[in-house]
N, C-alpha and C positions, 0 to 999 in steps of 0.2 A: 504493500500500500504506500510505502514511502515515496514522496515525490509526485503522487497522483492527486489531482484535484478531487476533493470529496463532495463538493456541492455544485449544483448547476449555477447557483448565484455567485460563486466565488471562483473564477478561473485561476486566481493566484494561489498556488499551492502553499505559499509561505504565509499567507494571511492568517491571523489567529481565528480559530473557531470560537464562537461566543457561547459559553455555557451558562444558562440561567439557573440561579440558585436562590433559595431563601437566604435571609440575612443572619439567621441564628448561627451561633458558633458550631453547633452540630451539623447544620446543613452545609456550612462552608467547609467543614472538615471532610464531610462525605463527598462533596462536589470536588474538592481539591484532590482527593484520592482518585476519582474518576478522571479528572483532567490530566493528571500525571500519567495515568495508564493510556489514555487516548493519545497523548503526545508520544509515549513510548512506542505505541503500535503504528502510528501514522506518520510521525515526524512533524506533525503540525502543532504549532503552539496553541494553547487554549487559554482564553481569558475568562474570568468569572464575572458575570453580570448579576449584581445583587438586585433582587426584586422583592418588594414587600407584598405579602399576601394578607387577605382579610383575617385569616386565622392568627397571624402575627400581631395584628393591631387590636383585635377585639379582646376584651377582658372577660367576656361571658364564657360560661361553661360550653364545651364543645357540643354537648347534647342540645343546648339552646340555639346555637348558631348553625346547626345542621351537620356538624361532625365531618363526615366524608366530603372531601373536595375543597374545604376551606383553605387548605395550604397548597392547593394545586391549581386552581382556576386562573390565577394571575400569571403563573408560569406558562400555562397552556395558551393563554391569550397572547403572550409575548412570542411564543413559537409561531402561532398562526399569522401574526402580524409581521413576522420576519425580523423582530428586534433581537432575537437570539437564534442560534442554530440548533441547539439541543438543550435538554433540561434533565436534571437529576432530582428524583423524588425519593422519599422514604416510601417503599412500596405499600406499606399498610395505610398510607394516606390516600392512595388512589381510589376513586370510585370504581366499582366493578364494571360499569358500562363502558364499552370501548368508545373513545372520543372520535368524532368524525374528523378526518384529515390528518390524524396523528398516528404514529406507529410506536409500539413498544419495542424499540430496537434491541435492547439488551436487558437482561436481568443478571447482574454479576453474581459471583458466588456469595452465598449468604454468610453473614457473621453469626455469632452466637444468638440463638432465637430466644433464650430464656429471659425471664424477668428477674430483677435484682433488688434486694433490700439494702437500703442504706440507713442504718439505725444508730442511735446514740450508744456510746460505750462499746461499739464494735460487736453488738449482740446479734445473734440469729433470732428469727421470729419467735420461736417457742421460748427462748431464753428471755427475750424482751418482755413478752406477755407475762411470763411467770414472775420475773423480777418486779414488775410494776404492780401485779396483783398482790404480791407480798407486802407492797408499800401502800396498799389500799387504793391504787390508781388503775384506770383503764388505759391501755395502750392506744395512742392516737396515731394513725398511719395515714399519710397523705397520698392521694393519687387522683389524676384527672380522668381515670378510665372506669366506666361502669363495669366493664369486664373484670378488671382487677378487684373492684369492690365486691362483686358477686362472689368471686372465688375466695377472697380473704374472709368475708363474712361467713361463707359456708364452712370454711376451715375452722373458724372460731366456734360456730354453732356445734359442729361435730365433736368438739373437745370441751364444750362448756366453758370456753375461755372468754375473757372480757377484752373486747377489741372494738374500737370506733374508727370507721373509715371517714376521712375528711377530704372533700373535693378541693383540689388545688389546680391552678394554672401556672404557667411560667416556664422559663428555660431551665436547663439543668442546674445552673448556679442558684437560681431562685428557689428551686425545689429542695436542693440539698441545704440551702440556707435556712429553711424552716426547721431542719433538724439541728444544725449547729447553733441556732439561736435559742433552741429549747421550745419553740412554738409547737413542734410536733416531735413525736418520739422516733418516727421513721418515715421514709417515703419509699415508694416502689417505682423503679425506672427500668427501661430496657437495657439489658446488659450490653447490647451492640452499641448503643449510643455512648455509654460510659467508656467502652473499649476504644471507640473511634476518637474520643476526646482525650484519651490518655488518663482516664480517671478510674481505671479498674480497681486501684488500690483502696478506693473508698467503699467498695462493695463489701457488706458484712455477711451476705448470704445470697447464693444463687437459689432461687425458688424452684423446687423440684416440680417436674411435670405432674406428679400426683396432686400437688397443691394448686399449681397455676399453669394452665395452658395459655400460650401467648396469643396475641392478635394475629389473624391471617396476614401473612406477609411480613411479620415482624423480623427484623434483622436483615431484610433484603432491600436492595435498591432497585429503582426503575429508571432506565435511561430512555427518554422519549425524544423523537424528532418528527419533522413533517413526513408523512407517508410518501409524498411526491418526491422527496429528496432521496432517491434510491441509492445514490452514491454514498451519502452519509449513513443511511440506514445500513448498508452493507458493511461499511467500515466499522460502525459501532457494534455490529453483531459479533465482532471478534471478542467483545467483553462478555458475551453471553455464557452462562453456566447452565447447561441443560438440566442437570438434576435439580438445581434450585428453581429454574423456570417451571419444571413439571410439578414440584412440590407446591409452589405458591399458586399454580393454576388450580390445583385441587382445593386448596384453602379458600381461594377467592370464589370458586364455583359454589362452595358451601355457603359462603356469605351472600352471594348473589341470589341463590335459590331460596334462602331464608328472607330475602328482601330486607336485609339488615345493613346498617352502615356502621362506621367505626364508633358511633356513640351508643350502640346497642350492646348489651351484655352478652356478646358472642365471642367465643374463642375457637381457634382451629389450627391444627398443626399436622402437617404431612411429613413423614420421614420414610426413607428407604428401609425396607425390611430385608428379609433373607432373599438373596439373589434378585430376581426381577419382580419385586413386590413393593407396593406402596401402602403404608398404613396411615390412615387419616383419623385423627381424634377431633371430636367436636363437643363444644360445651355451650349451652344456653341456660341462663338463669335469671333470677331476680336479684337486684342489687343488694337487697338485705340478706341474701344468702339462704333464705328460707327454702327455696326450691332450686335445684341445680340438676339439669339433665346432662348426662355425660354418655356419649356413645362413640363407637369407633367402627371403621370399616376397612377391609383389606382388599386390594385388587392387584392383578398382575400389571406390571408396567415395563415396557421395553422402550429404551431411549432411541426411538426412531421418529419418523414424521408423524406417527399416530399418537405419540406419547401424551401430548397436551389434551387431545380428545379423550384419551383413556382417563387422564387425571380429572378432567371436568366431569366426566360421567360418574366417577367415584364421589366427587364432591356433591353432585346433585342427588345421588342415591342416599348419601348420609343425611342430607338436608331433608329429604322426604321422610326418612325415619324419625328425625327429630320433630318435624311438623306433625306427624301422626301421633307422636307422644305428647303434643300440646305445647310445642316451643313458641308458637305465635303469641299465645296468651302471656307468656313470660316476658317477651320482649317489649310489651306495651305497643305503642303505635309503631307499625312497621315503616321502614324507610320508603319514600316514594321515588 
């Protein structure tokens, strides 16, 4: 690819490619990683173009402002208007509906998909709850995710433990600041984000999958460009990691079939099993943890041109089972 023009709009192969990114430290770190890899693969310099999204400026809870898409639409507008050449998103932020005129050019290899606890005194979740209960206090744990609230509260109910989930917003610094200031006893964040920011040392516990299934697409990135820009689409496809793309296709198909957005208490994780097998776990619950539906499905998966279709079929099949078990009523108003 070196030395070859990548876009129809830019015949100058030395001109920088414009990568659109949110302004947050995490988004900039993620986009910087992709930019360096694109330059390595293509020989083209890449400049970051910072774009403010509605999700970055609003202080409302994600569930109130619509959740899915609030961090994405401004970047997609910039793509369609030609102000940037490609964009990098956290894949879990992407709406499940395919956007007209845009292509998901690459899904790079996934980072750690787990959720992480950052707690005072370096304690794990059970240690924290036990210590505070001994002092006559209820552990206060912050998260902006109904999915995390549902699973934390279900964990506490199952153990008769005292735990209060507190809705929070803000970047990683702000959220961890709630703990260091003593306002909260712990916060739950994505391990991938902390790793990418070089802050893994602040994690006091990685939450086990038995306790906390992640959001569909968590830990993965999405690289988008104009569908009509076939040269750039082909070049960016070198970043694609087929096992990750297939796994997130199953997770997002589950989310889409449930008609749920990122503000709904829905979790999904697909992992490769023995040989050519994909295992998909799904969770739907109420945020108070009173009811939590957990189901899984296994299906054969071969990494060929049919792999995504196989993964999507598995996601839809698991969603059907969850809906038959009453999932729709647990999610409240389903996403439109």
